[in-house]
CHARMM internal coordinates of N, CA and C (Angstrom, degrees):
IC EDIT
DIST 1 N 1 CA 1.4474
DIST 1 CA 1 C 1.5257
ANGL 1 N 1 CA 1 C 108.05
DIST 1 C 2 N 1.3148
ANGL 1 CA 1 C 2 N 117.41
DIHE 1 N 1 CA 1 C 2 N 122.64
DIST 2 N 2 CA 1.4652
ANGL 1 C 2 N 2 CA 119.87
DIHE 1 CA 1 C 2 N 2 CA -178.13
DIST 2 CA 2 C 1.5266
ANGL 2 N 2 CA 2 C 111.84
DIHE 1 C 2 N 2 CA 2 C -71.96
DIST 2 C 3 N 1.3037
ANGL 2 CA 2 C 3 N 114.73
DIHE 2 N 2 CA 2 C 3 N 150.74
DIST 3 N 3 CA 1.4568
ANGL 2 C 3 N 3 CA 121.29
DIHE 2 CA 2 C 3 N 3 CA 178.07
DIST 3 CA 3 C 1.5310
ANGL 3 N 3 CA 3 C 108.80
DIHE 2 C 3 N 3 CA 3 C -81.09
DIST 3 C 4 N 1.3407
ANGL 3 CA 3 C 4 N 117.32
DIHE 3 N 3 CA 3 C 4 N 131.00
DIST 4 N 4 CA 1.4684
ANGL 3 C 4 N 4 CA 118.67
DIHE 3 CA 3 C 4 N 4 CA -179.52
DIST 4 CA 4 C 1.5287
ANGL 4 N 4 CA 4 C 110.96
DIHE 3 C 4 N 4 CA 4 C -65.93
DIST 4 C 5 N 1.3051
ANGL 4 CA 4 C 5 N 114.87
DIHE 4 N 4 CA 4 C 5 N 140.13
DIST 5 N 5 CA 1.4585
ANGL 4 C 5 N 5 CA 121.08
DIHE 4 CA 4 C 5 N 5 CA 179.77
DIST 5 CA 5 C 1.5163
ANGL 5 N 5 CA 5 C 111.28
DIHE 4 C 5 N 5 CA 5 C -85.43
DIST 5 C 6 N 1.3306
ANGL 5 CA 5 C 6 N 116.57
DIHE 5 N 5 CA 5 C 6 N -176.09
DIST 6 N 6 CA 1.4683
ANGL 5 C 6 N 6 CA 120.36
DIHE 5 CA 5 C 6 N 6 CA -178.17
DIST 6 CA 6 C 1.5329
ANGL 6 N 6 CA 6 C 113.10
DIHE 5 C 6 N 6 CA 6 C -63.80
DIST 6 C 7 N 1.3102
ANGL 6 CA 6 C 7 N 117.81
DIHE 6 N 6 CA 6 C 7 N -36.41
DIST 7 N 7 CA 1.4716
ANGL 6 C 7 N 7 CA 119.44
DIHE 6 CA 6 C 7 N 7 CA -179.76
DIST 7 CA 7 C 1.5222
ANGL 7 N 7 CA 7 C 111.41
DIHE 6 C 7 N 7 CA 7 C -67.36
DIST 7 C 8 N 1.3224
ANGL 7 CA 7 C 8 N 116.78
DIHE 7 N 7 CA 7 C 8 N -39.11
DIST 8 N 8 CA 1.4621
ANGL 7 C 8 N 8 CA 119.81
DIHE 7 CA 7 C 8 N 8 CA 178.38
DIST 8 CA 8 C 1.5266
ANGL 8 N 8 CA 8 C 111.16
DIHE 7 C 8 N 8 CA 8 C -66.13
DIST 8 C 9 N 1.3375
ANGL 8 CA 8 C 9 N 116.72
DIHE 8 N 8 CA 8 C 9 N -39.11
DIST 9 N 9 CA 1.4657
ANGL 8 C 9 N 9 CA 119.95
DIHE 8 CA 8 C 9 N 9 CA 178.70
DIST 9 CA 9 C 1.5250
ANGL 9 N 9 CA 9 C 111.55
DIHE 8 C 9 N 9 CA 9 C -66.54
DIST 9 C 10 N 1.3390
ANGL 9 CA 9 C 10 N 117.28
DIHE 9 N 9 CA 9 C 10 N -39.66
DIST 10 N 10 CA 1.4634
ANGL 9 C 10 N 10 CA 120.81
DIHE 9 CA 9 C 10 N 10 CA 177.75
DIST 10 CA 10 C 1.5243
ANGL 10 N 10 CA 10 C 109.94
DIHE 9 C 10 N 10 CA 10 C -64.65
DIST 10 C 11 N 1.3204
ANGL 10 CA 10 C 11 N 116.75
DIHE 10 N 10 CA 10 C 11 N -43.69
DIST 11 N 11 CA 1.4663
ANGL 10 C 11 N 11 CA 120.68
DIHE 10 CA 10 C 11 N 11 CA 178.38
DIST 11 CA 11 C 1.5274
ANGL 11 N 11 CA 11 C 110.52
DIHE 10 C 11 N 11 CA 11 C -61.67
DIST 11 C 12 N 1.3062
ANGL 11 CA 11 C 12 N 117.62
DIHE 11 N 11 CA 11 C 12 N -42.78
DIST 12 N 12 CA 1.4629
ANGL 11 C 12 N 12 CA 121.44
DIHE 11 CA 11 C 12 N 12 CA 178.19
DIST 12 CA 12 C 1.5275
ANGL 12 N 12 CA 12 C 111.09
DIHE 11 C 12 N 12 CA 12 C -62.58
DIST 12 C 13 N 1.3331
ANGL 12 CA 12 C 13 N 117.19
DIHE 12 N 12 CA 12 C 13 N -43.31
DIST 13 N 13 CA 1.4583
ANGL 12 C 13 N 13 CA 120.89
DIHE 12 CA 12 C 13 N 13 CA 178.42
DIST 13 CA 13 C 1.5268
ANGL 13 N 13 CA 13 C 111.67
DIHE 12 C 13 N 13 CA 13 C -62.65
DIST 13 C 14 N 1.3232
ANGL 13 CA 13 C 14 N 117.35
DIHE 13 N 13 CA 13 C 14 N -40.51
DIST 14 N 14 CA 1.4687
ANGL 13 C 14 N 14 CA 120.98
DIHE 13 CA 13 C 14 N 14 CA 178.27
DIST 14 CA 14 C 1.5161
ANGL 14 N 14 CA 14 C 110.49
DIHE 13 C 14 N 14 CA 14 C -64.21
DIST 14 C 15 N 1.3218
ANGL 14 CA 14 C 15 N 117.74
DIHE 14 N 14 CA 14 C 15 N -42.66
DIST 15 N 15 CA 1.4679
ANGL 14 C 15 N 15 CA 121.04
DIHE 14 CA 14 C 15 N 15 CA 179.30
DIST 15 CA 15 C 1.5313
ANGL 15 N 15 CA 15 C 110.59
DIHE 14 C 15 N 15 CA 15 C -63.36
DIST 15 C 16 N 1.3292
ANGL 15 CA 15 C 16 N 116.94
DIHE 15 N 15 CA 15 C 16 N -44.55
DIST 16 N 16 CA 1.4709
ANGL 15 C 16 N 16 CA 120.42
DIHE 15 CA 15 C 16 N 16 CA 178.30
DIST 16 CA 16 C 1.5224
ANGL 16 N 16 CA 16 C 110.50
DIHE 15 C 16 N 16 CA 16 C -63.12
DIST 16 C 17 N 1.3276
ANGL 16 CA 16 C 17 N 117.11
DIHE 16 N 16 CA 16 C 17 N -39.87
DIST 17 N 17 CA 1.4693
ANGL 16 C 17 N 17 CA 121.32
DIHE 16 CA 16 C 17 N 17 CA 178.96
DIST 17 CA 17 C 1.5173
ANGL 17 N 17 CA 17 C 110.89
DIHE 16 C 17 N 17 CA 17 C -63.79
DIST 17 C 18 N 1.3176
ANGL 17 CA 17 C 18 N 117.54
DIHE 17 N 17 CA 17 C 18 N -39.57
DIST 18 N 18 CA 1.4644
ANGL 17 C 18 N 18 CA 121.00
DIHE 17 CA 17 C 18 N 18 CA 178.90
DIST 18 CA 18 C 1.5243
ANGL 18 N 18 CA 18 C 110.83
DIHE 17 C 18 N 18 CA 18 C -68.27
DIST 18 C 19 N 1.3248
ANGL 18 CA 18 C 19 N 116.86
DIHE 18 N 18 CA 18 C 19 N -42.16
DIST 19 N 19 CA 1.4648
ANGL 18 C 19 N 19 CA 120.41
DIHE 18 CA 18 C 19 N 19 CA -176.08
DIST 19 CA 19 C 1.5307
ANGL 19 N 19 CA 19 C 111.52
DIHE 18 C 19 N 19 CA 19 C -70.97
DIST 19 C 20 N 1.3318
ANGL 19 CA 19 C 20 N 117.23
DIHE 19 N 19 CA 19 C 20 N -49.04
DIST 20 N 20 CA 1.4610
ANGL 19 C 20 N 20 CA 120.20
DIHE 19 CA 19 C 20 N 20 CA -172.75
DIST 20 CA 20 C 1.5185
ANGL 20 N 20 CA 20 C 114.19
DIHE 19 C 20 N 20 CA 20 C -97.22
DIST 20 C 21 N 1.3075
ANGL 20 CA 20 C 21 N 119.14
DIHE 20 N 20 CA 20 C 21 N -21.69
DIST 21 N 21 CA 1.4558
ANGL 20 C 21 N 21 CA 121.63
DIHE 20 CA 20 C 21 N 21 CA -178.76
DIST 21 CA 21 C 1.5177
ANGL 21 N 21 CA 21 C 111.62
DIHE 20 C 21 N 21 CA 21 C 85.43
DIST 21 C 22 N 1.3283
ANGL 21 CA 21 C 22 N 116.73
DIHE 21 N 21 CA 21 C 22 N 160.26
DIST 22 N 22 CA 1.4702
ANGL 21 C 22 N 22 CA 120.21
DIHE 21 CA 21 C 22 N 22 CA -175.71
DIST 22 CA 22 C 1.5253
ANGL 22 N 22 CA 22 C 113.96
DIHE 21 C 22 N 22 CA 22 C -69.46
DIST 22 C 23 N 1.3228
ANGL 22 CA 22 C 23 N 118.82
DIHE 22 N 22 CA 22 C 23 N -24.43
DIST 23 N 23 CA 1.4579
ANGL 22 C 23 N 23 CA 121.26
DIHE 22 CA 22 C 23 N 23 CA -178.31
DIST 23 CA 23 C 1.5186
ANGL 23 N 23 CA 23 C 113.59
DIHE 22 C 23 N 23 CA 23 C -71.95
DIST 23 C 24 N 1.3270
ANGL 23 CA 23 C 24 N 116.99
DIHE 23 N 23 CA 23 C 24 N -27.24
DIST 24 N 24 CA 1.4694
ANGL 23 C 24 N 24 CA 120.95
DIHE 23 CA 23 C 24 N 24 CA -176.31
DIST 24 CA 24 C 1.5214
ANGL 24 N 24 CA 24 C 113.26
DIHE 23 C 24 N 24 CA 24 C -92.63
DIST 24 C 25 N 1.3342
ANGL 24 CA 24 C 25 N 118.45
DIHE 24 N 24 CA 24 C 25 N -12.13
DIST 25 N 25 CA 1.4588
ANGL 24 C 25 N 25 CA 120.51
DIHE 24 CA 24 C 25 N 25 CA -176.71
DIST 25 CA 25 C 1.5254
ANGL 25 N 25 CA 25 C 113.38
DIHE 24 C 25 N 25 CA 25 C -59.44
DIST 25 C 26 N 1.3454
ANGL 25 CA 25 C 26 N 121.12
DIHE 25 N 25 CA 25 C 26 N -42.01
DIST 26 N 26 CA 1.4680
ANGL 25 C 26 N 26 CA 119.17
DIHE 25 CA 25 C 26 N 26 CA 177.36
DIST 26 CA 26 C 1.5288
ANGL 26 N 26 CA 26 C 112.96
DIHE 25 C 26 N 26 CA 26 C -62.62
DIST 26 C 27 N 1.3220
ANGL 26 CA 26 C 27 N 116.74
DIHE 26 N 26 CA 26 C 27 N -37.24
DIST 27 N 27 CA 1.4650
ANGL 26 C 27 N 27 CA 120.45
DIHE 26 CA 26 C 27 N 27 CA 177.77
DIST 27 CA 27 C 1.5250
ANGL 27 N 27 CA 27 C 111.03
DIHE 26 C 27 N 27 CA 27 C -64.71
DIST 27 C 28 N 1.3130
ANGL 27 CA 27 C 28 N 115.62
DIHE 27 N 27 CA 27 C 28 N -42.63
DIST 28 N 28 CA 1.4619
ANGL 27 C 28 N 28 CA 120.28
DIHE 27 CA 27 C 28 N 28 CA 179.71
DIST 28 CA 28 C 1.5213
ANGL 28 N 28 CA 28 C 109.90
DIHE 27 C 28 N 28 CA 28 C -65.70
DIST 28 C 29 N 1.3324
ANGL 28 CA 28 C 29 N 117.05
DIHE 28 N 28 CA 28 C 29 N -42.39
DIST 29 N 29 CA 1.4612
ANGL 28 C 29 N 29 CA 120.86
DIHE 28 CA 28 C 29 N 29 CA 179.42
DIST 29 CA 29 C 1.5180
ANGL 29 N 29 CA 29 C 112.19
DIHE 28 C 29 N 29 CA 29 C -62.39
DIST 29 C 30 N 1.3273
ANGL 29 CA 29 C 30 N 116.75
DIHE 29 N 29 CA 29 C 30 N -42.55
DIST 30 N 30 CA 1.4697
ANGL 29 C 30 N 30 CA 118.81
DIHE 29 CA 29 C 30 N 30 CA 179.71
DIST 30 CA 30 C 1.5224
ANGL 30 N 30 CA 30 C 110.89
DIHE 29 C 30 N 30 CA 30 C -68.80
DIST 30 C 31 N 1.3237
ANGL 30 CA 30 C 31 N 117.84
DIHE 30 N 30 CA 30 C 31 N -36.24
DIST 31 N 31 CA 1.4601
ANGL 30 C 31 N 31 CA 120.48
DIHE 30 CA 30 C 31 N 31 CA 177.92
DIST 31 CA 31 C 1.5281
ANGL 31 N 31 CA 31 C 110.89
DIHE 30 C 31 N 31 CA 31 C -65.31
DIST 31 C 32 N 1.3203
ANGL 31 CA 31 C 32 N 116.84
DIHE 31 N 31 CA 31 C 32 N -40.79
DIST 32 N 32 CA 1.4741
ANGL 31 C 32 N 32 CA 120.35
DIHE 31 CA 31 C 32 N 32 CA 177.94
DIST 32 CA 32 C 1.5250
ANGL 32 N 32 CA 32 C 109.64
DIHE 31 C 32 N 32 CA 32 C -65.52
DIST 32 C 33 N 1.3337
ANGL 32 CA 32 C 33 N 117.54
DIHE 32 N 32 CA 32 C 33 N -41.84
DIST 33 N 33 CA 1.4621
ANGL 32 C 33 N 33 CA 121.29
DIHE 32 CA 32 C 33 N 33 CA 178.51
DIST 33 CA 33 C 1.5180
ANGL 33 N 33 CA 33 C 112.27
DIHE 32 C 33 N 33 CA 33 C -61.70
DIST 33 C 34 N 1.3299
ANGL 33 CA 33 C 34 N 117.17
DIHE 33 N 33 CA 33 C 34 N -43.07
DIST 34 N 34 CA 1.4665
ANGL 33 C 34 N 34 CA 120.86
DIHE 33 CA 33 C 34 N 34 CA 177.55
DIST 34 CA 34 C 1.5206
ANGL 34 N 34 CA 34 C 110.82
DIHE 33 C 34 N 34 CA 34 C -63.72
DIST 34 C 35 N 1.3072
ANGL 34 CA 34 C 35 N 116.43
DIHE 34 N 34 CA 34 C 35 N -40.18
DIST 35 N 35 CA 1.4583
ANGL 34 C 35 N 35 CA 120.05
DIHE 34 CA 34 C 35 N 35 CA 178.91
DIST 35 CA 35 C 1.5191
ANGL 35 N 35 CA 35 C 112.03
DIHE 34 C 35 N 35 CA 35 C -63.64
DIST 35 C 36 N 1.3265
ANGL 35 CA 35 C 36 N 116.63
DIHE 35 N 35 CA 35 C 36 N -41.36
DIST 36 N 36 CA 1.4624
ANGL 35 C 36 N 36 CA 120.43
DIHE 35 CA 35 C 36 N 36 CA 178.76
DIST 36 CA 36 C 1.5216
ANGL 36 N 36 CA 36 C 110.60
DIHE 35 C 36 N 36 CA 36 C -66.18
DIST 36 C 37 N 1.3486
ANGL 36 CA 36 C 37 N 117.73
DIHE 36 N 36 CA 36 C 37 N -41.65
DIST 37 N 37 CA 1.4683
ANGL 36 C 37 N 37 CA 120.53
DIHE 36 CA 36 C 37 N 37 CA 178.05
DIST 37 CA 37 C 1.5180
ANGL 37 N 37 CA 37 C 111.45
DIHE 36 C 37 N 37 CA 37 C -62.20
DIST 37 C 38 N 1.3332
ANGL 37 CA 37 C 38 N 117.24
DIHE 37 N 37 CA 37 C 38 N -43.86
DIST 38 N 38 CA 1.4660
ANGL 37 C 38 N 38 CA 120.64
DIHE 37 CA 37 C 38 N 38 CA 179.46
DIST 38 CA 38 C 1.5237
ANGL 38 N 38 CA 38 C 110.91
DIHE 37 C 38 N 38 CA 38 C -64.12
DIST 38 C 39 N 1.3411
ANGL 38 CA 38 C 39 N 116.60
DIHE 38 N 38 CA 38 C 39 N -39.30
DIST 39 N 39 CA 1.4584
ANGL 38 C 39 N 39 CA 119.86
DIHE 38 CA 38 C 39 N 39 CA 179.05
DIST 39 CA 39 C 1.5212
ANGL 39 N 39 CA 39 C 110.64
DIHE 38 C 39 N 39 CA 39 C -64.84
DIST 39 C 40 N 1.3268
ANGL 39 CA 39 C 40 N 117.71
DIHE 39 N 39 CA 39 C 40 N -43.69
DIST 40 N 40 CA 1.4686
ANGL 39 C 40 N 40 CA 121.00
DIHE 39 CA 39 C 40 N 40 CA 178.23
DIST 40 CA 40 C 1.5286
ANGL 40 N 40 CA 40 C 111.20
DIHE 39 C 40 N 40 CA 40 C -62.63
DIST 40 C 41 N 1.3358
ANGL 40 CA 40 C 41 N 116.41
DIHE 40 N 40 CA 40 C 41 N -42.30
DIST 41 N 41 CA 1.4645
ANGL 40 C 41 N 41 CA 120.58
DIHE 40 CA 40 C 41 N 41 CA 179.78
DIST 41 CA 41 C 1.5276
ANGL 41 N 41 CA 41 C 110.27
DIHE 40 C 41 N 41 CA 41 C -62.57
DIST 41 C 42 N 1.3219
ANGL 41 CA 41 C 42 N 116.56
DIHE 41 N 41 CA 41 C 42 N -45.20
DIST 42 N 42 CA 1.4566
ANGL 41 C 42 N 42 CA 120.24
DIHE 41 CA 41 C 42 N 42 CA -179.53
DIST 42 CA 42 C 1.5285
ANGL 42 N 42 CA 42 C 111.00
DIHE 41 C 42 N 42 CA 42 C -66.11
DIST 42 C 43 N 1.3191
ANGL 42 CA 42 C 43 N 117.45
DIHE 42 N 42 CA 42 C 43 N -40.26
DIST 43 N 43 CA 1.4592
ANGL 42 C 43 N 43 CA 119.00
DIHE 42 CA 42 C 43 N 43 CA -179.67
DIST 43 CA 43 C 1.5257
ANGL 43 N 43 CA 43 C 110.99
DIHE 42 C 43 N 43 CA 43 C -69.27
DIST 43 C 44 N 1.3307
ANGL 43 CA 43 C 44 N 117.92
DIHE 43 N 43 CA 43 C 44 N -35.89
DIST 44 N 44 CA 1.4729
ANGL 43 C 44 N 44 CA 120.12
DIHE 43 CA 43 C 44 N 44 CA 176.22
DIST 44 CA 44 C 1.5197
ANGL 44 N 44 CA 44 C 111.04
DIHE 43 C 44 N 44 CA 44 C -65.86
DIST 44 C 45 N 1.3264
ANGL 44 CA 44 C 45 N 117.67
DIHE 44 N 44 CA 44 C 45 N -42.28
DIST 45 N 45 CA 1.4617
ANGL 44 C 45 N 45 CA 120.92
DIHE 44 CA 44 C 45 N 45 CA 178.30
DIST 45 CA 45 C 1.5258
ANGL 45 N 45 CA 45 C 110.92
DIHE 44 C 45 N 45 CA 45 C -63.72
DIST 45 C 46 N 1.3239
ANGL 45 CA 45 C 46 N 116.56
DIHE 45 N 45 CA 45 C 46 N -40.24
DIST 46 N 46 CA 1.4625
ANGL 45 C 46 N 46 CA 120.18
DIHE 45 CA 45 C 46 N 46 CA 178.50
DIST 46 CA 46 C 1.5248
ANGL 46 N 46 CA 46 C 110.32
DIHE 45 C 46 N 46 CA 46 C -65.87
DIST 46 C 47 N 1.3154
ANGL 46 CA 46 C 47 N 116.82
DIHE 46 N 46 CA 46 C 47 N -42.68
DIST 47 N 47 CA 1.4601
ANGL 46 C 47 N 47 CA 120.37
DIHE 46 CA 46 C 47 N 47 CA 179.38
DIST 47 CA 47 C 1.5257
ANGL 47 N 47 CA 47 C 111.26
DIHE 46 C 47 N 47 CA 47 C -62.75
DIST 47 C 48 N 1.3524
ANGL 47 CA 47 C 48 N 117.28
DIHE 47 N 47 CA 47 C 48 N -41.89
DIST 48 N 48 CA 1.4654
ANGL 47 C 48 N 48 CA 120.83
DIHE 47 CA 47 C 48 N 48 CA 178.56
DIST 48 CA 48 C 1.5269
ANGL 48 N 48 CA 48 C 111.01
DIHE 47 C 48 N 48 CA 48 C -64.76
DIST 48 C 49 N 1.3300
ANGL 48 CA 48 C 49 N 117.18
DIHE 48 N 48 CA 48 C 49 N -38.30
DIST 49 N 49 CA 1.4547
ANGL 48 C 49 N 49 CA 119.22
DIHE 48 CA 48 C 49 N 49 CA -179.68
DIST 49 CA 49 C 1.5296
ANGL 49 N 49 CA 49 C 111.12
DIHE 48 C 49 N 49 CA 49 C -70.28
DIST 49 C 50 N 1.3129
ANGL 49 CA 49 C 50 N 117.68
DIHE 49 N 49 CA 49 C 50 N -33.43
DIST 50 N 50 CA 1.4621
ANGL 49 C 50 N 50 CA 120.58
DIHE 49 CA 49 C 50 N 50 CA 178.33
DIST 50 CA 50 C 1.5205
ANGL 50 N 50 CA 50 C 110.24
DIHE 49 C 50 N 50 CA 50 C -70.63
DIST 50 C 51 N 1.3228
ANGL 50 CA 50 C 51 N 116.73
DIHE 50 N 50 CA 50 C 51 N -40.17
DIST 51 N 51 CA 1.4581
ANGL 50 C 51 N 51 CA 120.80
DIHE 50 CA 50 C 51 N 51 CA 179.74
DIST 51 CA 51 C 1.5302
ANGL 51 N 51 CA 51 C 111.86
DIHE 50 C 51 N 51 CA 51 C -72.44
DIST 51 C 52 N 1.3212
ANGL 51 CA 51 C 52 N 117.19
DIHE 51 N 51 CA 51 C 52 N -20.08
DIST 52 N 52 CA 1.4503
ANGL 51 C 52 N 52 CA 121.10
DIHE 51 CA 51 C 52 N 52 CA -179.41
DIST 52 CA 52 C 1.5129
ANGL 52 N 52 CA 52 C 113.06
DIHE 51 C 52 N 52 CA 52 C 82.93
DIST 52 C 53 N 1.3346
ANGL 52 CA 52 C 53 N 116.86
DIHE 52 N 52 CA 52 C 53 N 17.80
DIST 53 N 53 CA 1.4634
ANGL 52 C 53 N 53 CA 119.64
DIHE 52 CA 52 C 53 N 53 CA 178.48
DIST 53 CA 53 C 1.5248
ANGL 53 N 53 CA 53 C 109.00
DIHE 52 C 53 N 53 CA 53 C -76.02
DIST 53 C 54 N 1.3252
ANGL 53 CA 53 C 54 N 117.08
DIHE 53 N 53 CA 53 C 54 N 141.43
DIST 54 N 54 CA 1.4675
ANGL 53 C 54 N 54 CA 118.51
DIHE 53 CA 53 C 54 N 54 CA 178.00
DIST 54 CA 54 C 1.5206
ANGL 54 N 54 CA 54 C 109.98
DIHE 53 C 54 N 54 CA 54 C -69.39
DIST 54 C 55 N 1.3116
ANGL 54 CA 54 C 55 N 114.93
DIHE 54 N 54 CA 54 C 55 N 150.43
DIST 55 N 55 CA 1.4670
ANGL 54 C 55 N 55 CA 119.50
DIHE 54 CA 54 C 55 N 55 CA 176.58
DIST 55 CA 55 C 1.5060
ANGL 55 N 55 CA 55 C 110.09
DIHE 54 C 55 N 55 CA 55 C -67.73
DIST 55 C 56 N 1.3221
ANGL 55 CA 55 C 56 N 115.80
DIHE 55 N 55 CA 55 C 56 N 138.58
DIST 56 N 56 CA 1.4568
ANGL 55 C 56 N 56 CA 120.30
DIHE 55 CA 55 C 56 N 56 CA 176.25
DIST 56 CA 56 C 1.5188
ANGL 56 N 56 CA 56 C 108.71
DIHE 55 C 56 N 56 CA 56 C -77.50
DIST 56 C 57 N 1.3212
ANGL 56 CA 56 C 57 N 118.64
DIHE 56 N 56 CA 56 C 57 N 131.58
DIST 57 N 57 CA 1.4712
ANGL 56 C 57 N 57 CA 119.15
DIHE 56 CA 56 C 57 N 57 CA 179.26
DIST 57 CA 57 C 1.5205
ANGL 57 N 57 CA 57 C 110.28
DIHE 56 C 57 N 57 CA 57 C -68.56
DIST 57 C 58 N 1.3145
ANGL 57 CA 57 C 58 N 114.67
DIHE 57 N 57 CA 57 C 58 N 143.83
DIST 58 N 58 CA 1.4547
ANGL 57 C 58 N 58 CA 119.12
DIHE 57 CA 57 C 58 N 58 CA 177.76
DIST 58 CA 58 C 1.5251
ANGL 58 N 58 CA 58 C 109.12
DIHE 57 C 58 N 58 CA 58 C -79.41
DIST 58 C 59 N 1.3068
ANGL 58 CA 58 C 59 N 116.16
DIHE 58 N 58 CA 58 C 59 N 176.05
DIST 59 N 59 CA 1.4632
ANGL 58 C 59 N 59 CA 120.75
DIHE 58 CA 58 C 59 N 59 CA -177.69
DIST 59 CA 59 C 1.5324
ANGL 59 N 59 CA 59 C 111.25
DIHE 58 C 59 N 59 CA 59 C -65.36
DIST 59 C 60 N 1.3480
ANGL 59 CA 59 C 60 N 117.18
DIHE 59 N 59 CA 59 C 60 N -26.78
DIST 60 N 60 CA 1.4620
ANGL 59 C 60 N 60 CA 120.49
DIHE 59 CA 59 C 60 N 60 CA -178.30
DIST 60 CA 60 C 1.5259
ANGL 60 N 60 CA 60 C 112.56
DIHE 59 C 60 N 60 CA 60 C -78.78
DIST 60 C 61 N 1.3321
ANGL 60 CA 60 C 61 N 116.73
DIHE 60 N 60 CA 60 C 61 N -27.97
DIST 61 N 61 CA 1.4558
ANGL 60 C 61 N 61 CA 120.11
DIHE 60 CA 60 C 61 N 61 CA -175.33
DIST 61 CA 61 C 1.5205
ANGL 61 N 61 CA 61 C 110.73
DIHE 60 C 61 N 61 CA 61 C -86.29
DIST 61 C 62 N 1.3348
ANGL 61 CA 61 C 62 N 115.10
DIHE 61 N 61 CA 61 C 62 N 146.55
DIST 62 N 62 CA 1.4622
ANGL 61 C 62 N 62 CA 120.80
DIHE 61 CA 61 C 62 N 62 CA 176.05
DIST 62 CA 62 C 1.5189
ANGL 62 N 62 CA 62 C 108.24
DIHE 61 C 62 N 62 CA 62 C -103.49
DIST 62 C 63 N 1.3099
ANGL 62 CA 62 C 63 N 118.24
DIHE 62 N 62 CA 62 C 63 N 150.48
DIST 63 N 63 CA 1.4610
ANGL 62 C 63 N 63 CA 119.80
DIHE 62 CA 62 C 63 N 63 CA 175.59
DIST 63 CA 63 C 1.5227
ANGL 63 N 63 CA 63 C 110.90
DIHE 62 C 63 N 63 CA 63 C -59.75
DIST 63 C 64 N 1.3153
ANGL 63 CA 63 C 64 N 117.62
DIHE 63 N 63 CA 63 C 64 N 155.71
DIST 64 N 64 CA 1.4635
ANGL 63 C 64 N 64 CA 123.13
DIHE 63 CA 63 C 64 N 64 CA -173.10
DIST 64 CA 64 C 1.5168
ANGL 64 N 64 CA 64 C 112.92
DIHE 63 C 64 N 64 CA 64 C -61.70
DIST 64 C 65 N 1.3252
ANGL 64 CA 64 C 65 N 119.31
DIHE 64 N 64 CA 64 C 65 N -30.56
DIST 65 N 65 CA 1.4526
ANGL 64 C 65 N 65 CA 122.04
DIHE 64 CA 64 C 65 N 65 CA -176.24
DIST 65 CA 65 C 1.5262
ANGL 65 N 65 CA 65 C 114.25
DIHE 64 C 65 N 65 CA 65 C -80.42
DIST 65 C 66 N 1.3116
ANGL 65 CA 65 C 66 N 118.34
DIHE 65 N 65 CA 65 C 66 N -15.00
DIST 66 N 66 CA 1.4691
ANGL 65 C 66 N 66 CA 120.19
DIHE 65 CA 65 C 66 N 66 CA -176.74
DIST 66 CA 66 C 1.5220
ANGL 66 N 66 CA 66 C 111.21
DIHE 65 C 66 N 66 CA 66 C -85.00
DIST 66 C 67 N 1.3151
ANGL 66 CA 66 C 67 N 116.19
DIHE 66 N 66 CA 66 C 67 N 140.42
DIST 67 N 67 CA 1.4534
ANGL 66 C 67 N 67 CA 121.91
DIHE 66 CA 66 C 67 N 67 CA 173.72
DIST 67 CA 67 C 1.5153
ANGL 67 N 67 CA 67 C 107.86
DIHE 66 C 67 N 67 CA 67 C -126.21
DIST 67 C 68 N 1.3103
ANGL 67 CA 67 C 68 N 115.40
DIHE 67 N 67 CA 67 C 68 N 155.98
DIST 68 N 68 CA 1.4546
ANGL 67 C 68 N 68 CA 119.42
DIHE 67 CA 67 C 68 N 68 CA 179.20
DIST 68 CA 68 C 1.5243
ANGL 68 N 68 CA 68 C 109.41
DIHE 67 C 68 N 68 CA 68 C -93.74
DIST 68 C 69 N 1.3273
ANGL 68 CA 68 C 69 N 116.87
DIHE 68 N 68 CA 68 C 69 N 144.45
DIST 69 N 69 CA 1.4653
ANGL 68 C 69 N 69 CA 122.31
DIHE 68 CA 68 C 69 N 69 CA 177.99
DIST 69 CA 69 C 1.5142
ANGL 69 N 69 CA 69 C 108.64
DIHE 68 C 69 N 69 CA 69 C -98.03
DIST 69 C 70 N 1.3157
ANGL 69 CA 69 C 70 N 115.99
DIHE 69 N 69 CA 69 C 70 N 140.16
DIST 70 N 70 CA 1.4692
ANGL 69 C 70 N 70 CA 120.33
DIHE 69 CA 69 C 70 N 70 CA 178.76
DIST 70 CA 70 C 1.5007
ANGL 70 N 70 CA 70 C 110.42
DIHE 69 C 70 N 70 CA 70 C -103.24
END
COOR INIT
IC SEED 1 N 1 CA 1 C
IC BUILD
């Protein structure tokens, strides 16, 4: 599949601008960005599970050996 050139991208942007209008473009851009982030996150999690790497603990989680003192 060939990579679209600059003219094709400009034509696509003009068509999207005509269909959705200038007010909706930021909403569409943020929705596409969120979708790409979610896809990357899911693919990274899938790749880690296939490789058998342990999940990295988040900042909120404590390692299993630590206990809190009262």
